[in-house]
C-alpha positions as CSV (number, residue, x, y, z in Angstrom):
1,M,73.9,125.8,114.2
2,K,78.4,127.1,115.3
3,I,80.8,123.8,115.3
4,M,84.3,123.9,116.4
5,I,86.2,120.8,114.9
6,A,89.6,120.6,116.8
7,Y,91.7,119.9,113.4
8,D,95.3,118.8,112.6
9,G,95.3,117.1,108.7
10,S,95.8,113.8,110.5
11,R,93.9,110.0,109.7
12,N,91.4,111.0,112.4
13,A,90.0,114.7,112.0
14,K,89.6,114.4,108.5
15,L,87.1,111.3,109.4
16,A,85.8,113.8,112.3
17,L,84.9,116.7,109.9
18,V,83.4,113.9,107.1
19,Q,81.6,112.3,109.8
20,T,80.8,116.1,111.0
21,I,79.7,117.2,107.7
22,T,77.6,114.5,107.3
23,M,75.4,113.9,110.5
24,F,74.8,117.7,111.2
25,R,74.2,119.2,107.2
26,D,70.6,119.2,107.3
27,L,71.2,121.6,110.4
28,K,73.2,123.8,107.7
29,P,76.3,124.0,110.7
30,Q,78.7,127.1,110.2
31,I,82.3,124.9,110.7
32,T,85.1,126.8,112.4
33,L,88.2,124.8,112.1
34,V,90.2,125.3,114.4
35,A,94.8,124.2,114.3
36,V,96.9,124.7,117.0
37,A,100.8,124.5,116.9
38,E,102.6,123.7,120.1
39,N,105.7,126.4,120.5
40,P,108.7,124.2,121.4
41,R,109.8,125.7,124.9
42,D,113.3,125.6,123.5
43,I,114.4,128.3,121.5
44,T,116.4,126.9,119.1
45,A,117.3,127.5,114.9
46,S,116.5,124.0,114.9
47,N,113.3,123.9,116.7
48,E,112.2,127.2,114.8
49,D,112.6,125.4,112.0
50,M,110.3,123.0,113.5
51,F,108.5,125.1,114.2
52,Q,107.8,126.9,111.3
53,E,107.7,123.5,109.6
54,E,104.9,123.1,111.5
55,L,103.0,126.4,110.9
56,T,103.0,125.5,107.2
57,D,101.7,122.4,107.5
58,L,98.3,123.4,109.6
59,K,98.0,126.0,107.2
60,R,97.5,124.1,104.5
61,H,95.9,121.3,105.9
62,L,93.2,124.4,106.7
63,L,92.8,124.7,103.7
64,E,92.6,121.3,102.6
65,A,89.0,121.1,104.8
66,Q,87.9,123.9,103.9
67,E,87.4,123.0,100.3
68,V,86.0,119.8,101.6
69,C,83.4,122.0,103.6
70,E,82.8,124.5,100.0
71,K,82.7,121.3,98.1
72,E,80.5,120.0,100.3
73,E,78.2,123.2,100.4
74,I,78.8,123.7,104.4
75,A,80.2,127.3,105.3
76,S,83.3,127.5,107.0
77,E,85.9,129.9,108.1
78,T,89.3,128.9,110.4
79,L,91.4,129.8,113.4
80,L,95.2,129.2,113.6
81,L,96.6,129.6,117.2
82,E,99.7,128.9,119.3
83,G,100.5,127.2,122.2
84,D,99.4,123.9,124.2
85,A,96.6,122.8,122.1
86,R,94.6,121.7,125.1
87,K,94.7,125.0,126.9
88,M,94.2,126.7,123.6
89,L,90.8,124.6,121.9
90,L,89.7,125.7,125.4
91,Y,90.4,128.8,125.4
92,A,89.3,129.2,121.0
93,A,85.4,126.9,121.9
94,D,85.2,129.2,125.3
95,N,86.2,133.0,124.4
96,K,86.7,133.1,120.4
97,V,84.6,130.3,118.7
98,K,81.5,130.1,121.2
99,P,80.5,126.9,119.1
100,G,77.0,125.1,120.0
101,M,79.2,121.8,119.9
102,L,82.5,121.2,120.0
103,V,84.2,117.6,117.4
104,I,87.4,116.0,118.1
105,A,88.7,113.2,116.8
106,R,90.1,110.4,119.4
107,H,93.3,109.4,119.1
108,S,94.1,105.8,119.4
109,E,97.3,103.7,118.4
110,E,94.9,100.9,119.2
111,V,95.9,97.1,117.7
112,D,93.7,94.8,116.3
113,G,93.7,91.7,118.5
114,G,91.8,89.3,120.9
115,L,90.5,89.8,124.3
116,I,93.9,90.3,126.3
117,A,94.3,93.4,123.0
118,R,91.5,94.5,124.3
119,S,91.7,94.8,127.8
120,L,95.0,96.0,127.6
121,N,93.5,98.6,125.1
122,Y,90.9,99.2,127.7
123,F,93.9,100.1,130.8
124,V,95.5,101.5,128.9
125,D,92.5,104.3,127.9
126,E,91.7,104.9,131.7
127,L,95.0,105.6,132.9
128,D,95.8,107.8,130.4
129,Y,91.9,109.2,131.5
130,M,92.9,109.1,135.1
131,T,96.9,110.5,134.4
132,F,94.6,113.6,131.9
133,G,96.7,112.8,128.8
134,K,94.8,113.8,126.5
135,V,92.9,116.2,125.3
136,S,90.0,115.1,124.8
137,S,89.4,114.3,128.5
138,F,91.0,117.6,128.8
139,L,88.7,119.6,127.2
140,A,85.7,116.7,128.7
141,R,85.9,117.8,131.8
142,R,86.7,122.3,130.8
143,V,84.6,123.1,127.7
144,Q,81.8,125.3,128.5
145,C,79.5,123.7,125.1
146,P,78.6,120.1,124.7
147,L,81.2,117.7,123.8
148,L,81.4,115.5,120.9
149,I,84.6,113.0,120.5
150,L,84.3,110.6,117.8
151,P,86.1,107.5,117.1
152,S,89.3,106.0,115.7
153,H,88.5,104.2,112.9
């Protein structure tokens, strides 16, 4: 089974990798870790420096994730793309990797709290979905393979 994981090196992405390996280990998956460096709109020296730093960080994160796969005896490969994360992940899934499943980690700034905090989070989540500000909602409407969105912890 080919599984593509949207991977940015964040805590949630690392958890998604571990959860994916745990859930699908018996299927002997081939994991493709895909990272996207977002190009700055302004081509200034400082933006170029930040972009190069982001590329370097993403390459390091991908190598670390590949090491996790190797330790777990899971076949893996990496793909680093440049551009809008939503569009490039869609492009990678539909045209490059063609996975049996796409896994993404849901990013959340969820606060601990009672009913009011949960209600506010629900409202914000609904607003995010309605305005299509999230990568997960964009991909859920467009990607041509099953999509597994893992919650943040």
